[in-house]
C-alpha positions in Angstrom: -84.0 -108.8 -159.7 -81.4 -108.6 -156.9 -78.7 -110.0 -159.1 -79.5 -107.5 -161.9 -79.4 -104.7 -159.4 -76.0 -105.9 -158.1 -74.6 -106.1 -161.6 -75.8 -102.5 -162.3 -74.1 -101.3 -159.1 -71.0 -103.2 -159.9 -70.9 -101.8 -163.5 -71.4 -98.2 -162.2 -68.5 -98.7 -159.7 -66.2 -100.1 -162.4 -67.0 -97.3 -164.8 -66.5 -94.7 -162.2 -63.1 -96.1 -161.3 -62.1 -96.4 -164.9 -63.2 -92.8 -165.7 -61.4 -91.5 -162.6 -58.2 -93.3 -163.6 -58.4 -91.9 -167.2 -59.0 -88.4 -166.0 -56.0 -88.5 -163.5 -53.8 -90.0 -166.3 -54.8 -87.2 -168.7 -54.1 -84.5 -166.1 -50.7 -86.0 -165.4 -49.9 -86.2 -169.1 -51.1 -82.6 -169.7 -49.1 -81.4 -166.7 -45.9 -83.0 -168.0 -46.4 -81.9 -171.6 -46.9 -78.3 -170.6 -44.4 -78.2 -167.8 -41.5 -79.7 -169.8 -42.4 -77.5 -172.8 -40.5 -74.6 -171.2 -37.2 -76.4 -171.9 -37.7 -76.4 -175.6 -38.2 -72.6 -175.8 -35.5 -70.0 -176.8 -34.0 -67.6 -174.2 -34.6 -64.4 -176.2 -38.2 -63.1 -176.6 -39.9 -64.7 -179.6 -39.7 -62.7 -182.8 -36.6 -60.7 -181.6 -32.9 -61.1 -181.8 -29.7 -59.5 -180.3 -27.3 -57.9 -182.7 -23.7 -56.7 -182.2 -21.0 -55.3 -184.3 -19.2 -57.8 -186.5 -15.9 -57.0 -184.8 -17.3 -58.1 -181.4 -15.9 -61.5 -180.6 -18.8 -62.4 -178.3 -21.0 -65.1 -179.9 -23.7 -65.6 -177.3 -25.0 -64.5 -173.9 -27.0 -66.5 -171.4 -30.2 -65.2 -169.9 -28.6 -63.8 -166.8 -25.9 -61.9 -168.7 -28.5 -60.5 -171.1 -30.5 -59.1 -168.1 -27.4 -57.7 -166.5 -26.3 -56.0 -169.7 -29.7 -54.4 -170.4 -30.2 -53.4 -166.8 -26.7 -51.8 -167.1 -25.4 -53.8 -164.2 -22.7 -54.9 -166.6 -21.2 -52.1 -168.7 -18.0 -53.5 -170.2 -17.8 -56.3 -172.7 -14.8 -57.7 -170.9 -17.2 -58.8 -168.1 -19.0 -61.1 -170.5 -16.0 -62.6 -172.3 -15.4 -59.9 -174.9 -12.7 -57.3 -175.5 -12.4 -54.4 -173.1 -14.8 -51.6 -174.1 -18.1 -50.0 -173.0 -21.4 -51.6 -173.8 -23.9 -49.5 -175.7 -27.5 -50.8 -175.1 -30.0 -50.3 -177.9 -33.7 -51.3 -177.9 -36.0 -51.0 -180.9 -38.2 -48.5 -179.0 -35.2 -46.2 -179.0 -35.3 -45.7 -182.7 -36.7 -42.2 -182.7 -33.9 -41.1 -180.3 -31.4 -41.8 -183.0 -33.3 -41.2 -186.2 -35.9 -38.8 -187.4 -39.3 -39.9 -188.9 -38.1 -38.9 -192.3 -35.1 -41.2 -192.0 -37.2 -44.1 -190.7 -39.9 -43.7 -193.3 -43.7 -43.5 -192.8 -44.0 -47.3 -192.1 -40.5 -47.9 -190.8 -39.5 -49.2 -194.3 -36.0 -47.8 -193.7 -35.6 -49.3 -190.3 -33.3 -52.1 -191.4 -30.9 -49.6 -193.0 -31.0 -47.4 -190.0 -30.2 -50.2 -187.6 -27.5 -51.5 -189.9 -25.8 -48.1 -189.9 -26.1 -47.8 -186.1 -24.6 -51.2 -185.5 -21.8 -50.6 -188.1 -20.8 -47.3 -186.5 -20.7 -48.5 -182.8 -18.3 -51.4 -182.0 -19.7 -51.7 -178.5 -23.4 -51.8 -179.4 -25.8 -54.6 -178.5 -29.2 -54.1 -180.1 -32.5 -55.8 -179.3 -34.5 -55.6 -182.5 -37.2 -57.6 -184.3 -35.8 -60.4 -186.5 -37.4 -58.9 -189.6 -35.1 -55.9 -189.4 -31.9 -57.9 -188.9 -32.3 -60.8 -191.4 -31.4 -59.3 -194.8 -28.4 -60.5 -196.7 -26.9 -57.0 -196.7 -27.1 -56.7 -192.9 -23.6 -55.9 -191.6 -24.3 -56.7 -187.9 -23.8 -60.1 -186.2 -26.7 -61.9 -184.6 -25.9 -63.5 -181.2 -26.7 -67.2 -180.9 -29.9 -68.0 -179.1 -30.1 -71.2 -177.1 -33.0 -73.1 -175.5 -33.8 -72.6 -171.8 -31.8 -75.1 -169.8 -32.7 -76.9 -166.6 -29.6 -75.4 -164.9 -30.9 -71.9 -165.6 -34.3 -72.7 -164.3 -33.5 -74.8 -161.2 -30.2 -73.0 -160.4 -31.3 -69.5 -161.2 -32.0 -67.2 -158.2 -34.1 -64.6 -159.9 -37.8 -64.9 -160.9 -38.7 -62.2 -163.5 -40.8 -63.9 -166.2 -41.8 -60.7 -167.9 -38.3 -59.3 -168.4 -37.1 -58.4 -171.9 -35.0 -59.3 -173.9 -34.7 -62.5 -171.8 -37.1 -63.6 -169.1 -35.7 -64.9 -165.9 -37.1 -68.2 -164.7 -35.1 -68.9 -161.6 -37.0 -71.4 -159.5 -34.4 -71.5 -156.7 -36.0 -68.7 -154.4 -39.5 -70.3 -154.9 -38.3 -73.9 -154.2 -36.2 -72.9 -151.2 -39.0 -70.7 -149.8 -41.5 -73.6 -150.1 -39.1 -76.1 -148.5 -38.2 -73.8 -145.6 -41.8 -72.9 -144.8 -42.9 -76.5 -145.0 -40.1 -77.9 -142.9 -40.3 -75.4 -140.1 -44.1 -75.5 -140.1 -44.0 -79.3 -139.6 -41.2 -78.9 -137.0 -43.5 -76.6 -135.0 -46.8 -78.4 -135.6 -45.8 -82.1 -135.2 -44.6 -82.1 -131.6 -47.5 -80.0 -130.4 -50.0 -81.9 -132.5 -48.7 -85.3 -131.4 -48.8 -84.1 -127.8 -52.4 -83.0 -128.1 -53.3 -86.3 -129.8 -51.7 -88.4 -127.0 -53.6 -86.3 -124.4 -56.9 -86.7 -126.2 -56.6 -90.4 -126.8 -54.8 -91.5 -123.6 -55.1 -89.0 -120.8 -58.2 -86.8 -121.1 -61.5 -87.7 -119.7 -64.5 -88.5 -121.9 -66.0 -85.1 -121.1 -62.8 -83.3 -122.1 -62.5 -85.4 -125.3 -66.1 -84.5 -126.2 -65.2 -80.8 -125.9 -61.9 -80.9 -127.7 -63.0 -83.1 -130.6 -65.5 -80.6 -132.1 -63.1 -77.7 -131.5 -60.4 -79.5 -133.5 -62.9 -80.4 -136.3 -64.0 -76.7 -136.4 -60.4 -75.5 -136.7 -59.9 -78.0 -139.5 -62.9 -76.6 -141.4 -62.0 -72.9 -141.3 -61.2 -71.6 -144.8 -57.5 -70.8 -145.4 -58.4 -67.2 -146.3 -59.6 -66.7 -142.7 -56.3 -67.8 -141.3 -54.6 -65.5 -143.8 -56.8 -62.5 -142.8 -56.2 -63.0 -139.1 -52.5 -63.4 -139.7 -52.4 -60.2 -141.8 -54.3 -58.2 -139.1 -52.8 -59.6 -136.0 -49.6 -61.6 -136.7 -47.9 -59.3 -139.2 -48.2 -56.1 -137.1 -47.1 -58.1 -134.1 -43.9 -59.4 -135.8 -43.2 -55.8 -137.0 -43.4 -54.4 -133.5 -41.8 -57.3 -131.6 -38.7 -57.6 -133.8 -38.5 -54.0 -134.9 -38.5 -54.8 -138.6 -39.8 -52.6 -141.4 -42.5 -55.1 -142.5 -43.9 -58.1 -140.6 -45.0 -59.8 -143.8 -42.3 -62.4 -143.9 -41.2 -66.0 -143.9 -41.7 -66.2 -140.1 -45.3 -65.1 -140.4 -46.0 -67.7 -143.1 -44.4 -70.4 -141.0 -46.6 -69.6 -138.0 -49.8 -69.4 -140.0 -49.1 -72.6 -141.8 -48.2 -74.4 -138.6 -51.5 -73.4 -137.1 -53.4 -74.4 -140.2 -51.9 -78.0 -140.4 -52.3 -78.6 -136.6 -55.9 -79.8 -136.7 -55.2 -82.3 -139.5 -52.2 -83.8 -137.7 -54.2 -84.0 -134.4 -57.2 -85.6 -136.0 -55.4 -88.3 -137.9 -53.0 -89.0 -135.0 -55.9 -89.4 -132.5 -57.5 -91.9 -134.9 -54.2 -93.9 -135.2 -53.6 -93.9 -131.4 -57.1 -95.0 -130.7 -56.6 -98.0 -133.1 -53.7 -99.4 -131.0 -55.0 -102.5 -129.1 -55.6 -101.8 -125.4 -53.7 -105.1 -124.6 -50.4 -103.5 -125.7 -50.7 -100.7 -123.1 -52.0 -103.1 -120.4 -49.0 -105.4 -121.0 -46.6 -102.5 -120.8 -48.1 -101.2 -117.5 -48.1 -104.7 -116.1 -44.4 -105.0 -116.8 -43.7 -101.9 -114.7 -43.6 -99.2 -117.3 -44.9 -95.8 -116.3 -47.9 -94.3 -118.3 -45.5 -91.8 -120.0 -43.2 -94.6 -121.0 -46.1 -96.6 -122.3 -47.4 -93.7 -124.4 -43.9 -93.0 -125.9 -42.5 -96.5 -126.3 -45.6 -98.6 -127.0 -48.6 -96.5 -128.2 -46.7 -94.1 -130.5 -44.5 -96.7 -132.2 -47.6 -99.0 -132.7 -49.4 -96.1 -134.4 -46.4 -94.9 -136.5 -48.1 -95.6 -139.8 -51.1 -93.5 -138.9 -48.9 -90.7 -137.5 -46.8 -90.8 -140.7 -50.0 -90.4 -142.7 -50.8 -87.4 -140.5 -47.4 -85.9 -141.3 -47.8 -86.5 -145.1 -51.3 -84.9 -144.9 -49.7 -81.9 -143.1 -46.8 -81.6 -145.5 -49.2 -81.9 -148.5 -51.4 -79.1 -147.2 -48.3 -77.0 -146.3 -46.8 -77.4 -149.8 -50.1 -76.9 -151.6 -51.4 -73.9 -149.5 -51.4 -70.6 -151.4 -54.0 -68.0 -150.2 -53.1 -67.8 -146.5 -49.3 -67.7 -147.0 -49.6 -65.2 -149.8 -51.5 -62.8 -147.5 -48.8 -62.9 -144.8 -45.6 -63.5 -146.6 -45.4 -60.3 -148.7 -45.3 -62.3 -152.0 -42.0 -60.8 -153.1 -39.5 -63.2 -154.8 -36.5 -63.0 -152.6 -34.1 -65.7 -151.4 -35.7 -67.0 -148.1 -34.8 -65.1 -144.9 -36.7 -65.2 -141.7 -37.8 -61.5 -141.7 -37.8 -61.0 -145.5 -40.8 -61.0 -147.8 -40.8 -64.3 -149.8 -42.8 -66.1 -152.5 -43.6 -69.8 -152.8 -44.3 -72.1 -155.6 -48.0 -72.1 -155.0 -48.3 -68.3 -154.6 -46.4 -67.8 -157.8 -49.0 -69.8 -159.7 -51.9 -68.3 -157.9 -50.8 -64.7 -158.3 -49.6 -64.9 -162.0 -51.7 -67.5 -163.8 -54.6 -65.1 -164.5 -52.6 -62.8 -166.7 -49.8 -65.0 -167.9 -49.2 -66.0 -171.5 -46.5 -67.6 -173.6 -43.3 -68.5 -171.8 -44.6 -67.2 -168.4 -47.6 -69.5 -168.6 -45.3 -72.5 -169.5 -43.1 -71.6 -166.5 -46.1 -71.7 -164.2 -47.0 -75.1 -165.5 -43.4 -76.2 -164.8 -43.9 -74.9 -161.2 -47.0 -77.0 -160.9 -45.0 -80.0 -162.2 -42.4 -79.4 -159.5 -45.2 -79.4 -156.9 -46.6 -82.6 -158.2 -43.1 -84.3 -158.1 -42.6 -83.0 -154.6 -45.7 -84.7 -153.3 -45.0 -87.9 -155.4 -41.5 -88.1 -154.0 -42.8 -87.6 -150.4 -45.3 -90.4 -150.7 -42.8 -92.7 -152.3 -40.3 -92.1 -149.6 -42.8 -92.6 -146.8 -44.1 -95.9 -148.4 -40.5 -97.1 -148.7 -39.6 -96.5 -145.1 -42.9 -97.9 -143.8 -42.5 -101.0 -145.9 -38.9 -101.5 -144.8 -39.9 -101.1 -141.1 -42.7 -103.6 -141.6 -40.4 -106.2 -143.1 -37.8 -105.6 -140.4 
């Protein structure tokens, strides 16, 4: 009976491990398929095209140029590689500004002819119209070439505007830099302080003090992130605004401080466990050789516990990169290039704030962001394992 029971338990464990592995594999495959799908899509909004006069030498525009033209930041064709001359922007919604209802017809059956005449009469025009009204053989305009979204435009672009027309802007650069900055500075603030507290708890403090600090650290570790965000929004953001005399305290600095406080308990808890696992004989031998307690902590205990401390750092970085709610509440959530007192948006907050209403290209772009986050964590773990393995072999 005992052997049968052991076989059942062994089978359950094996099945659980297999199912877990399959689920993780499916999630990764789905993430890659959705995330990479963005780079097979066209720049111009689906179902539409850009049309210019046949005499215009311009053959194509990239996403950034299209936005600048339709935002009227660029007003001369010479600025985008064409002949000198003013640019006339036309959208399909503007039809009734140029043509009467009688000219267009009750069901816009004359729209193609109207667009054709407008494009033919205006050498500097660029028209954003449905493909069905610019595809006839008799159409005298020239359709600009559309190209697929490139990795350079996505990872090198500095503007995130996924709902823009005619061409959405999927610049990940502000999101990636914001995430990297807030993570790096949060770790730089939290690691020295967290490691110091861990050394104090494991090496210096009395048993009574350790018994008081341990539940406090565990309590801080269990506080929901939205609570940190709420306190930061009510206390930290107004404090930054008054202290530094800025228009709005919701900024990168506020996100760094909140995130550093959030990851402190995780770093302390794991580091304490790692330091307590160091054999007592190491420290006794160091003290017997004449080293001071501080020298022993820094040159014996900490190096001996480096793998556990590294795990604490990875845990902190993982939480920092993956945090969304708290930083969204204190950062302002505006997509700007990162600056200490400017409102910023991060990879996680972009997904959290936009996924509920996204569709089409915007949804695929958000999956691409999730893929970038996944690759960040995977690269971090691989780098850590490489250095730990090299140090162990050395």
